[in-house]
Backbone as CSV, one residue per row, in Angstrom:
resi,resn,N_x,N_y,N_z,CA_x,CA_y,CA_z,C_x,C_y,C_z
1,MET,0.809,-1.245,-0.162,0.155,-0.065,0.040,0.901,1.115,0.157
2,TYR,1.797,1.408,0.811,2.662,2.336,0.894,3.737,2.644,-0.271
3,LYS,4.125,1.492,-0.897,4.852,1.472,-2.081,3.915,2.174,-3.152
4,ILE,2.750,1.870,-3.220,1.611,2.233,-4.488,1.657,3.925,-4.156
5,LEU,1.512,4.286,-3.078,1.544,5.480,-2.665,2.707,6.262,-3.018
6,GLU,3.932,6.074,-2.829,5.173,6.363,-3.047,5.122,6.619,-4.591
7,GLU,4.600,5.597,-5.080,4.892,5.658,-6.902,3.891,6.599,-7.412
8,MET,2.755,7.053,-6.939,2.174,8.007,-7.335,2.593,9.259,-7.481
9,THR,2.431,9.986,-8.267,2.962,11.444,-8.310,1.811,12.421,-7.403
10,ILE,2.200,13.535,-7.300,1.022,14.746,-6.865,-0.003,14.721,-7.734
11,LYS,0.220,14.719,-9.106,-0.930,14.843,-10.323,-1.835,13.685,-10.298
12,ASP,-1.010,12.281,-9.840,-2.060,11.237,-9.734,-2.952,10.997,-8.628
13,ILE,-2.523,11.758,-7.708,-3.481,12.037,-6.436,-4.339,12.971,-6.767
14,ALA,-4.025,13.949,-7.268,-5.198,15.095,-7.688,-6.070,14.432,-8.764
15,ASP,-5.768,13.612,-9.487,-6.689,12.981,-10.464,-7.788,11.979,-9.716
16,ARG,-7.052,11.142,-8.991,-8.130,10.140,-7.914,-8.926,11.187,-6.998
17,LEU,-8.598,12.435,-6.708,-9.462,12.814,-5.652,-10.239,13.626,-6.584
18,ALA,-10.204,13.942,-7.845,-10.926,14.832,-8.523,-11.953,13.956,-9.036
19,GLU,-11.574,12.646,-9.407,-12.611,11.756,-9.939,-13.590,11.381,-8.781
20,GLY,-13.081,11.458,-7.713,-14.004,11.117,-6.456,-15.033,11.998,-6.362
21,VAL,-14.594,13.353,-6.391,-15.388,14.285,-6.133,-16.380,14.303,-7.450
22,MET,-15.912,14.071,-8.613,-17.029,14.224,-9.652,-17.880,13.206,-9.522
23,ILE,-17.582,11.771,-9.101,-18.603,10.568,-9.134,-19.572,10.886,-7.851
24,PHE,-19.066,11.607,-6.794,-19.798,11.588,-5.710,-20.390,13.327,-5.241
25,GLY,-19.669,13.997,-5.704,-20.288,15.577,-5.580,-21.695,16.051,-6.265
26,GLY,-22.047,15.380,-7.339,-23.360,15.914,-7.854,-24.493,15.251,-6.982
27,ILE,-24.135,14.092,-6.144,-25.334,13.677,-5.294,-25.443,14.195,-4.015
28,ILE,-24.530,14.715,-3.543,-24.383,15.266,-2.043,-25.263,16.408,-1.970
29,PRO,-25.371,17.317,-2.761,-26.404,18.544,-2.833,-27.773,18.024,-2.361
30,TYR,-28.258,16.731,-2.726,-29.701,16.701,-2.574,-29.729,15.873,-1.153
31,ILE,-28.776,15.687,-0.432,-28.899,15.211,0.913,-29.540,16.125,2.112
32,PRO,-28.823,17.529,2.010,-29.796,18.261,2.902,-31.275,18.352,2.415
33,GLN,-31.613,18.500,0.953,-32.890,18.599,0.450,-33.712,17.450,0.979
34,TYR,-33.079,16.057,0.762,-33.898,15.215,1.308,-34.197,15.195,2.858
35,ILE,-33.462,15.719,3.446,-33.456,15.545,4.927,-34.400,16.852,5.396
36,GLU,-34.606,17.875,4.615,-35.311,18.871,4.910,-36.856,18.414,4.574
37,ILE,-37.247,17.797,3.689,-38.075,17.101,3.248,-38.770,16.238,4.246
38,LYS,-37.822,15.275,4.617,-38.409,14.257,5.783,-38.457,15.294,6.981
39,GLN,-37.739,15.965,7.667,-37.974,16.743,8.881,-39.325,17.578,8.892
40,LYS,-39.372,18.564,7.670,-40.598,19.357,7.525,-41.932,18.685,7.395
41,ASP,-41.884,17.142,6.624,-42.933,16.719,6.189,-43.480,17.686,5.019
42,ASP,-42.786,18.176,4.232,-43.239,18.917,3.022,-42.244,19.248,1.814
43,ALA,-42.622,18.672,0.950,-42.083,18.552,-0.366,-42.573,19.807,-1.490
44,ASP,-43.230,20.713,-0.985,-43.859,21.572,-1.901,-42.666,22.799,-2.422
45,GLY,-41.468,22.787,-1.515,-40.448,23.633,-2.060,-39.652,23.353,-3.017
46,PHE,-39.744,21.831,-3.431,-38.654,21.465,-4.304,-39.386,20.742,-5.579
47,SER,-38.730,21.365,-6.642,-39.451,21.037,-7.941,-39.162,19.636,-8.306
48,LEU,-40.060,18.598,-8.633,-39.686,17.561,-9.142,-39.090,17.267,-10.683
49,TYR,-39.432,18.934,-11.475,-39.045,18.744,-12.625,-37.456,18.875,-12.727
50,VAL,-36.613,19.319,-11.487,-35.244,18.799,-11.474,-34.962,17.638,-11.463
51,CYS,-35.767,16.511,-10.935,-35.204,15.353,-11.282,-35.871,14.936,-12.535
52,LEU,-36.700,15.256,-13.378,-36.914,14.971,-14.579,-35.626,15.257,-15.574
53,ALA,-35.274,16.681,-15.214,-34.285,17.115,-16.291,-32.998,16.223,-16.039
54,LEU,-32.800,15.899,-14.669,-31.554,14.992,-14.426,-31.635,13.758,-14.941
55,LEU,-32.648,13.002,-14.616,-32.955,11.480,-15.057,-32.857,11.569,-16.836
56,ILE,-33.375,12.648,-17.452,-33.281,12.491,-19.160,-31.745,12.811,-19.199
57,ALA,-31.301,13.777,-18.733,-29.672,14.287,-19.032,-28.801,13.092,-18.532
58,ASN,-28.972,12.365,-17.460,-27.816,11.419,-17.343,-28.003,10.146,-17.800
59,THR,-29.006,9.928,-18.283,-29.587,8.501,-19.209,-29.217,8.897,-20.715
60,LEU,-29.167,10.192,-21.087,-28.744,10.467,-22.264,-27.237,10.406,-22.343
61,ARG,-26.674,10.720,-21.193,-25.165,10.804,-21.093,-24.760,9.174,-21.268
62,ILE,-25.260,8.493,-20.530,-25.089,6.930,-20.678,-25.095,6.389,-22.061
63,PHE,-26.101,6.703,-22.716,-26.059,6.344,-24.170,-24.847,6.970,-24.824
64,PHE,-24.684,8.162,-24.568,-23.377,9.123,-25.430,-22.273,8.302,-24.967
65,TRP,-22.138,7.549,-24.033,-20.745,7.109,-23.757,-20.612,6.009,-24.606
66,PHE,-21.697,5.291,-24.926,-21.408,3.995,-25.816,-20.976,4.468,-27.282
67,GLY,-21.504,5.579,-27.710,-20.939,6.203,-28.923,-19.595,7.022,-28.924
68,LYS,-19.221,7.735,-27.870,-18.194,8.368,-27.680,-17.477,8.343,-26.433
69,ARG,-16.684,7.391,-26.077,-16.189,7.128,-24.901,-15.509,8.224,-24.085
70,PHE,-16.033,8.716,-23.159,-15.291,9.539,-22.266,-15.130,8.859,-20.812
71,GLU,-14.665,9.644,-20.010,-14.068,9.337,-18.919,-15.059,8.401,-17.839
72,LYS,-14.742,7.339,-17.473,-15.753,6.505,-16.650,-16.356,7.148,-15.423
73,PRO,-15.591,7.890,-14.672,-16.157,8.672,-13.492,-17.338,9.335,-13.967
74,LEU,-17.325,10.007,-15.075,-18.651,10.517,-15.509,-19.666,9.700,-15.824
75,LEU,-19.545,8.453,-16.236,-20.336,7.448,-16.482,-21.068,6.896,-15.050
76,VAL,-20.208,6.959,-14.285,-20.484,6.217,-12.769,-21.457,7.355,-12.102
77,GLN,-21.254,8.648,-12.288,-21.957,9.631,-11.995,-23.356,9.317,-12.261
78,SER,-23.225,9.377,-13.433,-24.697,9.429,-14.114,-25.503,8.421,-13.513
79,ILE,-24.896,7.081,-13.490,-25.790,6.073,-12.910,-26.027,6.236,-11.350
80,LEU,-25.170,6.578,-10.959,-25.374,6.836,-9.369,-26.490,8.307,-8.988
81,MET,-26.557,9.060,-10.030,-27.488,10.281,-10.137,-29.044,9.819,-10.594
82,ASN,-28.972,9.044,-11.235,-30.178,8.389,-11.622,-31.009,7.824,-10.406
83,ILE,-30.330,6.880,-9.864,-30.587,6.148,-8.519,-31.071,7.162,-7.295
84,THR,-30.269,8.300,-7.359,-30.599,9.655,-6.318,-31.785,9.908,-6.820
85,MET,-32.083,10.375,-8.087,-33.386,11.092,-8.381,-34.667,10.313,-8.183
86,LEU,-34.323,8.850,-8.685,-35.462,8.052,-8.165,-35.814,8.104,-6.474
87,ILE,-35.037,8.303,-5.949,-35.006,8.202,-4.348,-35.836,9.565,-3.918
88,MET,-35.378,10.634,-4.559,-36.035,11.794,-4.261,-37.106,12.168,-4.821
89,ILE,-37.760,11.392,-6.014,-39.140,11.342,-6.589,-39.784,10.772,-5.343
90,ARG,-39.511,9.665,-4.826,-40.344,8.497,-4.321,-40.595,9.535,-2.743
91,VAL,-39.503,10.116,-2.241,-40.114,10.702,-0.996,-40.806,11.953,-1.188
92,CYS,-40.752,12.693,-2.298,-41.641,13.763,-2.388,-43.010,13.231,-2.946
93,VAL,-43.262,12.241,-3.543,-44.922,11.862,-3.749,-45.307,10.963,-2.406
94,THR,-44.363,10.413,-1.583,-44.674,9.845,-0.478,-45.304,10.988,0.399
95,VAL,-44.437,11.856,0.688,-45.018,13.014,1.667,-46.235,13.881,0.868
96,ARG,-46.163,13.883,-0.344,-47.396,14.842,-0.906,-48.675,14.160,-0.362
97,ASN,-48.707,12.896,-0.795,-49.767,11.815,-0.867,-50.395,11.871,0.625
98,LYS,-49.218,11.964,1.818,-49.704,11.759,3.122,-50.244,13.260,3.454
99,ASN,-49.785,14.298,2.887,-50.401,15.579,3.219,-51.514,15.942,2.727
100,GLN,-52.166,15.145,1.627,-53.566,15.622,1.130,-54.573,15.474,2.142
101,ILE,-55.225,16.496,2.361,-56.668,16.461,3.108,-57.589,15.972,2.645
102,ILE,-57.868,16.249,1.469,-58.909,15.707,0.753,-58.211,14.747,-0.665
103,ARG,-58.678,13.568,-0.552,-57.850,12.356,-1.534,-58.297,12.970,-3.017
104,SER,-57.520,13.285,-3.736,-57.934,13.775,-5.390,-57.763,12.389,-6.161
105,LYS,-58.101,12.379,-7.303,-58.338,11.399,-8.186,-56.880,10.999,-8.438
106,ASP,-56.501,9.590,-8.419,-55.128,9.111,-8.777,-54.720,9.486,-10.225
107,ARG,-53.580,10.283,-10.521,-53.042,10.254,-11.803,-52.135,9.353,-12.147
108,VAL,-51.965,8.286,-13.243,-50.857,7.648,-13.341,-50.619,7.789,-14.795
109,PHE,-49.377,7.276,-14.962,-48.572,7.359,-16.302,-49.186,6.757,-17.268
110,THR,-50.147,5.516,-16.942,-50.855,4.785,-18.036,-51.997,5.482,-18.424
111,ASP,-52.467,6.451,-17.869,-53.623,7.301,-18.443,-53.240,7.996,-19.577
112,LEU,-51.943,8.288,-19.893,-51.499,9.204,-21.079,-52.129,10.356,-21.044
113,GLU,-52.584,11.194,-20.136,-53.009,12.220,-20.063,-51.659,13.614,-19.751
114,THR,-51.640,14.275,-21.071,-50.634,15.063,-21.069,-50.605,16.329,-20.018
115,LYS,-51.621,16.614,-19.729,-51.889,17.715,-18.903,-51.394,17.135,-17.373
116,TYR,-51.169,15.981,-17.169,-50.823,15.810,-15.885,-49.396,14.773,-15.890
117,PHE,-48.700,15.176,-16.983,-47.371,14.591,-17.169,-46.364,14.986,-15.992
118,TRP,-45.736,13.949,-15.340,-44.968,14.333,-14.250,-45.502,14.935,-12.961
119,LYS,-46.917,14.725,-13.215,-47.833,14.960,-11.668,-48.657,14.236,-11.228
120,TRP,-47.890,12.763,-11.200,-48.647,11.429,-11.409,-48.509,11.499,-9.729
121,THR,-49.449,10.725,-9.223,-49.927,10.336,-7.654,-49.043,9.449,-6.947
122,ASP,-48.726,8.549,-7.943,-48.111,6.926,-7.621,-46.409,7.335,-8.174
123,PHE,-45.502,6.603,-7.069,-43.839,6.525,-7.488,-43.937,5.530,-8.911
124,GLN,-44.965,4.590,-8.831,-44.688,3.852,-9.613,-44.548,4.266,-11.455
125,SER,-45.541,5.289,-11.366,-45.726,6.119,-12.831,-44.543,6.450,-13.191
126,TYR,-44.057,7.228,-12.162,-42.271,7.967,-12.426,-41.451,7.070,-13.086
127,ALA,-41.560,5.876,-12.134,-40.638,4.640,-12.668,-40.667,3.647,-14.044
128,GLU,-42.179,3.718,-14.476,-42.605,3.407,-15.422,-42.127,4.305,-16.779
129,PHE,-42.354,5.369,-16.465,-41.633,6.669,-17.814,-40.219,6.503,-17.734
130,PHE,-39.454,6.398,-16.550,-38.041,6.282,-16.825,-37.615,4.770,-17.475
131,LEU,-38.310,3.847,-17.212,-38.008,2.580,-18.075,-38.256,2.766,-19.281
132,LEU,-39.492,3.264,-19.737,-39.747,3.232,-20.934,-38.764,4.178,-21.655
133,PHE,-38.608,5.326,-21.240,-37.607,6.319,-21.863,-35.935,5.656,-21.978
134,GLY,-35.742,4.740,-20.977,-34.443,3.925,-20.981,-34.430,2.962,-22.288
135,VAL,-35.705,2.273,-22.309,-35.629,1.130,-23.441,-35.668,1.514,-24.717
136,LEU,-36.527,2.462,-25.124,-36.614,3.647,-26.397,-35.488,3.970,-26.663
137,GLY,-34.805,4.604,-25.646,-33.433,5.374,-25.959,-32.144,4.440,-26.131
138,GLY,-32.481,3.185,-25.395,-31.254,2.357,-25.436,-31.250,1.387,-26.952
139,LEU,-32.799,1.490,-27.434,-32.936,0.563,-28.567,-32.589,1.515,-29.757
140,LEU,-32.661,2.894,-29.730,-32.329,3.740,-30.901,-30.638,4.036,-30.848
141,THR,-30.226,4.073,-29.474,-28.661,4.029,-29.716,-28.141,2.771,-30.236
142,TYR,-28.598,1.627,-29.911,-28.073,0.341,-30.346,-28.143,0.345,-31.896
143,LEU,-29.334,0.937,-32.363,-29.143,0.966,-33.856,-28.466,2.010,-34.486
144,PHE,-28.307,2.981,-33.921,-27.679,4.187,-34.511,-26.340,4.608,-34.042
145,VAL,-25.775,3.526,-33.122,-24.516,3.841,-32.356,-23.315,4.447,-33.504
146,ASP,-23.302,3.584,-34.558,-22.252,3.969,-35.516,-22.482,5.260,-36.409
147,CYS,-23.544,5.823,-36.195,-23.685,7.132,-36.881,-23.306,8.345,-35.938
148,GLN,-22.262,8.786,-36.567,-21.640,10.041,-35.780,-22.605,11.480,-35.389
149,VAL,-23.307,11.579,-36.098,-24.311,12.722,-35.923,-25.329,12.404,-35.123
150,PHE,-25.838,11.236,-34.851,-26.808,10.637,-33.878,-26.175,10.702,-32.581
151,VAL,-24.733,10.302,-32.384,-24.200,10.101,-31.229,-23.854,11.855,-30.641
152,GLU,-23.574,12.555,-31.710,-23.343,14.023,-31.019,-24.736,14.588,-30.875
153,ILE,-25.580,14.345,-31.473,-26.978,15.089,-30.968,-27.452,14.610,-29.746
154,ILE,-27.073,13.139,-29.344,-27.190,12.607,-27.840,-26.777,13.430,-26.922
155,GLY,-25.430,13.709,-27.088,-24.447,14.326,-26.560,-24.780,16.071,-26.169
156,PHE,-25.276,16.436,-27.111,-25.603,17.622,-27.024,-26.845,18.015,-26.275
157,LEU,-28.021,17.101,-26.578,-29.203,17.039,-25.855,-28.986,16.644,-24.181
158,ALA,-27.844,15.722,-23.979,-27.380,15.505,-22.728,-27.372,16.639,-21.877
159,VAL,-26.237,17.426,-22.425,-25.595,18.548,-21.732,-26.661,19.657,-21.552
160,LEU,-27.532,19.994,-22.672,-28.328,21.007,-22.625,-29.416,20.728,-21.616
161,THR,-29.986,19.450,-21.564,-30.870,19.108,-20.439,-30.556,19.364,-19.093
162,GLU,-29.329,19.066,-18.917,-28.605,19.278,-17.854,-28.341,20.527,-17.181
163,ALA,-28.055,21.304,-18.308,-27.852,22.857,-17.999,-28.658,23.478,-17.636
164,VAL,-29.918,23.245,-17.974,-31.107,23.877,-17.602,-31.913,23.322,-16.517
165,LEU,-31.172,22.136,-15.927,-31.802,21.639,-14.764,-32.468,22.551,-13.595
166,GLY,-31.660,23.703,-13.399,-31.841,24.504,-12.341,-33.151,25.483,-12.588
167,VAL,-33.643,25.257,-13.822,-34.702,26.407,-14.393,-36.090,26.098,-13.790
168,PRO,-36.454,24.786,-13.566,-37.656,24.617,-13.077,-37.810,25.009,-11.564
169,GLN,-36.606,24.749,-10.617,-36.549,25.069,-9.385,-36.698,26.793,-9.308
170,PHE,-36.108,27.673,-10.311,-36.088,28.879,-10.533,-37.440,29.288,-10.653
171,CYS,-38.155,28.602,-11.310,-39.365,28.840,-12.023,-40.337,28.743,-10.779
172,GLN,-40.264,27.670,-9.999,-41.024,27.248,-8.981,-41.005,28.387,-8.015
173,ASN,-39.567,28.744,-7.407,-39.618,30.108,-6.636,-40.364,31.194,-7.151
174,LEU,-40.164,31.741,-8.100,-40.816,32.689,-8.664,-42.361,32.679,-8.536
175,GLN,-43.046,31.422,-8.631,-44.268,30.866,-8.478,-44.752,30.978,-7.168
176,ASN,-43.823,30.411,-6.279,-44.201,30.406,-4.851,-43.834,32.087,-4.498
177,LYS,-43.417,32.762,-4.637,-42.643,34.226,-4.479,-41.798,33.811,-2.874
178,SER,-41.254,32.720,-3.244,-40.496,32.202,-1.922,-39.481,31.206,-2.279
179,THR,-38.397,30.951,-1.337,-37.591,29.996,-1.507,-37.633,28.822,-0.391
180,ASP,-38.979,29.218,0.369,-39.372,28.388,1.546,-39.207,26.763,1.066
181,GLY,-38.791,25.861,1.724,-38.908,24.328,1.464,-37.863,23.927,0.431
182,MET,-37.101,24.839,-0.082,-36.052,24.787,-0.838,-34.883,24.375,-0.103
183,SER,-34.073,23.595,-0.072,-32.662,23.889,0.686,-31.807,24.641,0.180
184,LYS,-31.301,25.528,1.066,-30.334,26.725,0.659,-29.114,25.943,0.526
185,ALA,-28.573,24.992,1.504,-27.427,24.022,1.524,-27.553,23.348,-0.176
186,MET,-28.514,22.732,-0.678,-28.343,22.319,-1.555,-28.107,23.288,-2.871
187,VAL,-28.610,24.178,-2.956,-28.287,25.494,-3.912,-26.708,26.020,-3.848
188,ALA,-26.170,25.948,-2.610,-24.573,26.441,-2.503,-24.156,25.296,-2.917
189,MET,-24.195,23.991,-2.814,-23.537,23.121,-3.121,-23.627,22.728,-4.625
190,TRP,-24.892,22.997,-5.053,-25.044,22.926,-6.679,-24.056,23.937,-7.364
191,THR,-23.749,25.084,-6.807,-22.905,26.282,-7.280,-21.648,25.640,-7.156
192,ALA,-21.302,25.452,-5.793,-19.917,24.879,-5.776,-19.342,23.721,-6.702
193,GLY,-20.340,22.725,-6.652,-20.297,21.475,-7.723,-20.079,21.848,-9.147
194,ASP,-20.784,22.868,-9.437,-21.006,23.006,-10.908,-19.653,24.085,-11.354
195,VAL,-19.259,24.710,-10.297,-17.885,25.765,-10.741,-16.977,24.462,-10.802
196,PHE,-16.742,23.566,-9.569,-15.654,22.456,-10.008,-15.815,21.693,-11.061
197,LYS,-17.018,21.540,-11.329,-17.290,20.384,-12.705,-16.968,21.074,-13.719
198,THR,-17.064,22.520,-14.001,-16.642,23.163,-15.091,-15.372,23.103,-15.417
199,GLY,-14.621,23.280,-14.420,-13.163,23.499,-14.216,-12.493,22.219,-14.775
200,TYR,-13.122,21.312,-14.010,-12.742,19.625,-14.216,-12.978,19.254,-15.617
201,PHE,-13.899,19.748,-16.509,-14.142,19.572,-17.816,-13.033,20.254,-18.454
202,TYR,-12.725,21.248,-18.525,-11.859,22.141,-19.141,-10.474,21.593,-18.784
203,TRP,-10.260,21.250,-17.554,-8.657,20.471,-17.243,-8.491,19.088,-17.984
204,ARG,-9.595,18.507,-17.764,-9.506,16.957,-18.461,-9.709,17.028,-19.992
205,GLU,-9.709,18.198,-20.704,-10.457,18.163,-21.992,-11.751,17.264,-22.320
206,SER,-12.448,17.246,-21.341,-13.886,16.473,-22.027,-14.308,17.179,-23.251
207,PRO,-15.374,16.086,-23.679,-15.997,16.902,-24.970,-16.612,18.436,-24.390
208,ILE,-16.413,19.047,-25.705,-16.854,20.647,-25.320,-18.360,20.821,-24.772
209,GLN,-19.197,19.761,-25.178,-20.492,19.947,-24.930,-20.365,20.074,-23.293
210,PHE,-19.735,19.294,-22.449,-19.610,19.169,-21.159,-19.472,20.538,-20.516
211,THR,-18.363,21.128,-20.840,-17.719,22.303,-20.416,-18.727,23.580,-20.667
212,ILE,-19.535,23.505,-21.906,-20.461,24.394,-21.978,-21.538,24.372,-20.957
213,CYS,-22.147,23.296,-20.848,-23.107,22.735,-19.990,-22.690,23.259,-18.553
214,GLY,-21.678,23.198,-18.161,-21.188,23.647,-16.628,-21.140,25.021,-16.616
215,GLY,-20.873,25.695,-17.770,-20.823,27.039,-17.592,-22.359,27.816,-17.494
216,LEU,-23.245,26.896,-18.193,-24.643,27.593,-18.010,-25.448,26.949,-16.609
217,GLN,-25.114,26.111,-16.028,-25.487,25.546,-14.797,-24.851,26.602,-13.938
218,VAL,-23.595,27.213,-13.728,-22.992,28.114,-12.729,-23.875,29.451,-12.816
219,PHE,-24.423,29.653,-14.140,-25.138,31.014,-14.177,-26.525,30.797,-13.632
220,ILE,-27.091,29.655,-14.014,-28.327,29.372,-13.303,-28.477,29.354,-11.813
221,ASP,-27.434,28.874,-11.447,-27.335,28.515,-9.617,-27.046,29.644,-9.185
222,LEU,-26.472,30.862,-9.725,-26.251,32.121,-9.271,-27.527,32.790,-9.363
223,ALA,-28.243,32.712,-10.407,-29.632,33.230,-10.358,-30.469,32.669,-9.181
224,ILE,-30.278,31.748,-8.739,-31.158,30.980,-7.524,-30.816,31.546,-6.261
225,LEU,-29.300,31.544,-6.312,-28.756,32.175,-5.018,-29.496,33.630,-4.831
226,PHE,-29.573,34.457,-6.197,-29.778,35.590,-5.902,-31.176,35.888,-5.616
227,GLN,-32.198,34.946,-6.059,-33.568,34.604,-5.424,-33.494,34.699,-4.109
228,ILE,-32.777,33.767,-3.203,-32.734,33.537,-1.787,-32.531,34.869,-1.195
229,TYR,-31.525,35.568,-1.831,-31.216,37.075,-1.305,-32.316,37.981,-1.308
230,ILE,-33.155,37.813,-2.544,-33.929,38.933,-2.786,-35.454,38.483,-1.908
231,TYR,-35.852,37.239,-1.763,-36.923,36.787,-1.237,-36.439,36.639,0.489
232,ARG,-35.389,36.891,0.788,-34.995,37.025,2.448,-35.330,38.780,2.681
233,ILE,-35.194,39.630,1.601,-35.149,40.760,2.050,-37.003,41.055,1.777
234,ILE,-37.523,40.550,0.998,-38.672,40.924,0.691,-39.700,40.333,1.898
235,SER,-39.479,39.058,2.253,-40.524,38.225,3.117,-40.780,39.173,4.147
236,PRO,-39.913,39.662,5.092,-40.207,40.343,6.242,-41.452,41.275,6.043
237,LEU,-41.210,42.077,4.945,-41.940,42.819,4.388,-43.540,42.538,3.933
238,ARG,-43.753,41.621,3.558,-44.973,40.656,3.318,-45.446,39.691,4.365
239,PRO,-46.380,39.620,5.049,-46.579,39.027,6.251,-46.934,37.539,5.060
240,GLU,-47.429,37.286,4.293,-47.615,36.215,3.431,-46.613,35.269,2.691
241,LEU,-45.435,35.843,2.973,-44.411,35.318,2.475,-43.360,35.019,3.297
242,ARG,-43.715,35.382,4.509,-42.723,35.048,5.561,-42.700,33.428,5.967
243,THR,-41.590,33.092,6.170,-41.313,31.465,6.122,-40.961,31.194,7.734
244,ASP,-41.161,31.950,8.666,-40.815,31.716,9.999,-42.176,31.189,10.616
């Protein structure tokens, strides 16, 4: 063990640490949000469309890997992120169903009602959509993996979807005129992680799509942090927006 460490250069150690951060760094921000939802028994402050964006983006990134091999830590990160998003969806659906005073009609994926898309009342519907998306996407990738244009489109769609993952949360904050229920620690970790990720992509000369994605994500993160600052000022002035 010591011999291996002696043979490793500082660059090698930095590379291993950076890979570890890339694999687990994207998941960590959702831990405080998960805890906040469980503690407050309230999931209204967190947008499930964030989960949708990440599920689509990371699944497309996995397909992209089969056509244009990039670093395996990014592939592992995508797999773990999909698992994390399914966990977040499950806790949100469970909490929202439990808090219903008057039980509304069940809305499920197999109803195929577009106006209730991603507003289903059971976790199974979200899992079914994810499975269908994965199967269809996997089949198309298998058929066209040798077509470079198709592969590049997948890569572009993956990073574009991931780049705007903060937009649903930004819009929900605007709609609520508050950031209550949204974990401030999650957004702070988003920002730190996206800054690191963008630098990592540039440093490791990852596909250019990844670097562009990271830069846009940082911009959206800063916009949400600005919302936190603004609503903290406005909230004491308007009783209906107070979060205490």
